[in-house]
VOLO-711881 format. One record per atom (N, C-alpha, C): chain; residue number from 1; atom name; y, x, z. Coordinates in steps of 0.05 Angstrom, whole numbers, always signed. Example, Ala and Ser with C-alpha at 12.3 -4.5 7.8 and 13.67 -1.06 7.14 Angstrom:
residues 2
REC  chain    n  atom      yy      xx      zz
REC      A    1     N    -114    +264    +156
REC      A    1    CA     -90    +246    +156
REC      A    1     C     -66    +264    +156
REC      A    2     N     -45    +257    +142
REC      A    2    CA     -21    +273    +143
REC      A    2     C      +1    +258    +157
END
This chain:
residues 73
REC  chain    n  atom      yy      xx      zz
REC      A    1     N     -71    -305     +43
REC      A    1    CA     -90    -283     +45
REC      A    1     C    -110    -284     +21
REC      A    2     N    -112    -306      +8
REC      A    2    CA    -130    -309     -14
REC      A    2     C    -123    -292     -38
REC      A    3     N     -99    -283     -40
REC      A    3    CA     -91    -267     -63
REC      A    3     C     -93    -237     -58
REC      A    4     N    -102    -229     -34
REC      A    4    CA    -104    -201     -28
REC      A    4     C    -128    -188     -43
REC      A    5     N    -124    -163     -50
REC      A    5    CA    -146    -148     -62
REC      A    5     C    -167    -142     -41
REC      A    6     N    -192    -138     -50
REC      A    6    CA    -214    -132     -31
REC      A    6     C    -207    -110     -11
REC      A    7     N    -195     -88     -20
REC      A    7    CA    -188     -66      -2
REC      A    7     C    -168     -76     +19
REC      A    8     N    -148     -91     +12
REC      A    8    CA    -129    -101     +31
REC      A    8     C    -142    -119     +52
REC      A    9     N    -161    -136     +42
REC      A    9    CA    -176    -153     +60
REC      A    9     C    -192    -137     +80
REC      A   10     N    -205    -116     +70
REC      A   10    CA    -221     -99     +88
REC      A   10     C    -204     -85    +109
REC      A   11     N    -181     -75    +100
REC      A   11    CA    -162     -62    +119
REC      A   11     C    -153     -82    +140
REC      A   12     N    -146    -106    +132
REC      A   12    CA    -137    -127    +151
REC      A   12     C    -159    -133    +171
REC      A   13     N    -184    -136    +162
REC      A   13    CA    -206    -142    +179
REC      A   13     C    -211    -119    +198
REC      A   14     N    -209     -94    +188
REC      A   14    CA    -214     -71    +205
REC      A   14     C    -193     -68    +227
REC      A   15     N    -168     -71    +219
REC      A   15    CA    -147     -68    +239
REC      A   15     C    -149     -90    +260
REC      A   16     N    -155    -114    +251
REC      A   16    CA    -158    -136    +270
REC      A   16     C    -182    -131    +289
REC      A   17     N    -204    -120    +278
REC      A   17    CA    -227    -114    +295
REC      A   17     C    -221     -92    +316
REC      A   18     N    -204     -73    +308
REC      A   18    CA    -196     -52    +327
REC      A   18     C    -180     -64    +350
REC      A   19     N    -160     -81    +342
REC      A   19    CA    -144     -95    +362
REC      A   19     C    -161    -112    +381
REC      A   20     N    -180    -127    +369
REC      A   20    CA    -197    -144    +385
REC      A   20     C    -215    -128    +404
REC      A   21     N    -225    -105    +394
REC      A   21    CA    -242     -88    +411
REC      A   21     C    -226     -77    +434
REC      A   22     N    -201     -68    +429
REC      A   22    CA    -184     -58    +451
REC      A   22     C    -179     -80    +471
REC      A   23     N    -173    -104    +462
REC      A   23    CA    -169    -126    +481
REC      A   23     C    -193    -132    +497
REC      A   24     N    -216    -131    +485
REC      A   24    CA    -241    -137    +499
REC      A   24     C    -248    -117    +521
REC      A   25     N    -240     -92    +517
REC      A   25    CA    -246     -71    +536
REC      A   25     C    -229     -73    +561
REC      A   26     N    -206     -85    +558
REC      A   26    CA    -187     -86    +581
REC      A   26     C    -171     -60    +585
REC      A   27     N    -174     -42    +566
REC      A   27    CA    -159     -17    +567
REC      A   27     C    -129     -24    +566
REC      A   28     N    -113     -10    +583
REC      A   28    CA     -84     -15    +584
REC      A   28     C     -70      +1    +562
REC      A   29     N     -68     -11    +538
REC      A   29    CA     -54      +1    +516
REC      A   29     C     -35     -19    +503
REC      A   30     N     -15     -10    +490
REC      A   30    CA      +3     -27    +475
REC      A   30     C      -4     -23    +446
REC      A   31     N      -6     -45    +431
REC      A   31    CA     -11     -43    +402
REC      A   31     C     +12     -57    +387
REC      A   32     N     +18     -45    +365
REC      A   32    CA     +39     -56    +347
REC      A   32     C     +28     -56    +319
REC      A   33     N     +33     -78    +304
REC      A   33    CA     +25     -79    +276
REC      A   33     C     +50     -82    +259
REC      A   34     N     +50     -67    +238
REC      A   34    CA     +71     -70    +217
REC      A   34     C     +56     -68    +191
REC      A   35     N     +49     -91    +180
REC      A   35    CA     +34     -91    +155
REC      A   35     C      +7     -77    +159
REC      A   36     N      +1     -57    +142
REC      A   36    CA     -25     -44    +144
REC      A   36     C     -24     -20    +163
REC      A   37     N      -6     -20    +182
REC      A   37    CA      -3      +2    +202
REC      A   37     C      -7      -9    +230
REC      A   38     N     -26      +3    +244
REC      A   38    CA     -31      -4    +272
REC      A   38     C     -24     +20    +289
REC      A   39     N      -6     +16    +309
REC      A   39    CA      +1     +38    +327
REC      A   39     C     -10     +30    +355
REC      A   40     N     -24     +48    +367
REC      A   40    CA     -35     +44    +393
REC      A   40     C     -22     +65    +412
REC      A   41     N      -9     +55    +433
REC      A   41    CA      +5     +72    +451
REC      A   41     C      -7     +70    +479
REC      A   42     N     -12     +93    +491
REC      A   42    CA     -24     +95    +517
REC      A   42     C      -4     +99    +539
REC      A   43     N     -12     +96    +564
REC      A   43    CA      +6     +99    +587
REC      A   43     C     +19    +127    +588
REC      A   44     N      +6    +147    +578
REC      A   44    CA     +18    +174    +579
REC      A   44     C     +35    +180    +555
REC      A   45     N     +42    +159    +540
REC      A   45    CA     +59    +160    +516
REC      A   45     C     +46    +173    +492
REC      A   46     N     +20    +179    +494
REC      A   46    CA      +7    +189    +470
REC      A   46     C      +2    +165    +452
REC      A   47     N      -2    +171    +426
REC      A   47    CA      -4    +150    +406
REC      A   47     C     -26    +156    +386
REC      A   48     N     -38    +135    +376
REC      A   48    CA     -56    +136    +353
REC      A   48     C     -44    +117    +332
REC      A   49     N     -41    +127    +308
REC      A   49    CA     -31    +110    +286
REC      A   49     C     -52    +108    +265
REC      A   50     N     -59     +84    +258
REC      A   50    CA     -80     +79    +238
REC      A   50     C     -66     +65    +215
REC      A   51     N     -68     +76    +191
REC      A   51    CA     -55     +62    +168
REC      A   51     C     -72     +66    +143
REC      A   52     N     -67     +47    +125
REC      A   52    CA     -83     +48    +100
REC      A   52     C     -67     +64     +79
REC      A   53     N     -82     +78     +63
REC      A   53    CA     -72     +92     +40
REC      A   53     C     -84     +78     +15
REC      A   54     N     -71     +57      +7
REC      A   54    CA     -83     +40     -13
REC      A   54     C     -89     +55     -39
REC      A   55     N     -71     +73     -47
REC      A   55    CA     -75     +87     -73
REC      A   55     C    -101    +103     -73
REC      A   56     N    -110    +112     -49
REC      A   56    CA    -135    +128     -48
REC      A   56     C    -158    +112     -35
REC      A   57     N    -152     +87     -29
REC      A   57    CA    -172     +69     -16
REC      A   57     C    -183     +83      +9
REC      A   58     N    -165     +92     +26
REC      A   58    CA    -173    +105     +50
REC      A   58     C    -158     +93     +74
REC      A   59     N    -170     +97     +98
REC      A   59    CA    -157     +89    +123
REC      A   59     C    -153    +115    +138
REC      A   60     N    -128    +121    +145
REC      A   60    CA    -121    +146    +159
REC      A   60     C    -115    +141    +188
REC      A   61     N    -120    +162    +204
REC      A   61    CA    -114    +161    +232
REC      A   61     C     -99    +187    +239
REC      A   62     N     -78    +184    +255
REC      A   62    CA     -64    +207    +265
REC      A   62     C     -60    +203    +295
REC      A   63     N     -58    +226    +309
REC      A   63    CA     -55    +225    +338
REC      A   63     C     -30    +241    +345
REC      A   64     N     -17    +233    +366
REC      A   64    CA      +5    +248    +377
REC      A   64     C      +3    +247    +407
REC      A   65     N      -1    +270    +419
REC      A   65    CA      -6    +271    +448
REC      A   65     C     +21    +278    +462
REC      A   66     N     +22    +270    +488
REC      A   66    CA     +46    +275    +504
REC      A   66     C     +54    +304    +503
REC      A   67     N     +35    +322    +506
REC      A   67    CA     +42    +350    +506
REC      A   67     C     +55    +359    +480
REC      A   68     N     +47    +347    +458
REC      A   68    CA     +59    +353    +432
REC      A   68     C     +88    +342    +431
REC      A   69     N     +91    +318    +442
REC      A   69    CA    +118    +306    +443
REC      A   69     C    +137    +323    +460
REC      A   70     N    +128    +332    +483
REC      A   70    CA    +145    +348    +500
REC      A   70     C    +152    +375    +488
REC      A   71     N    +134    +387    +473
REC      A   71    CA    +139    +413    +461
REC      A   71     C    +160    +412    +439
REC      A   72     N    +164    +388    +428
REC      A   72    CA    +184    +385    +407
REC      A   72     C    +213    +382    +418
REC      A   73     N    +215    +375    +443
REC      A   73    CA    +241    +370    +455
REC      A   73     C    +255    +395    +463
END
C-alpha cells in the first residue's frame, strides 16, 4: 500500500470507512469489494455501487432499485 498514489489511498480509506459504518449500524446488507468498486446489496435486491474514477479524481455512486430491475425483465 505504500506505493499507492494519494488518490488511491483516499479511495481505499473511504470505501473501508463506508464498509465499517455499515457494519457498525447492524443494517442487513451484503457488501462486495473488487478493487476500487464497492457494491452494497439490500434485502429487496436493490444495489448501490460506489467506484472511483481515477482519471477524474472522483468517486461515483449509482443506484439500482428493484422496481428498475423488474421493469427490464
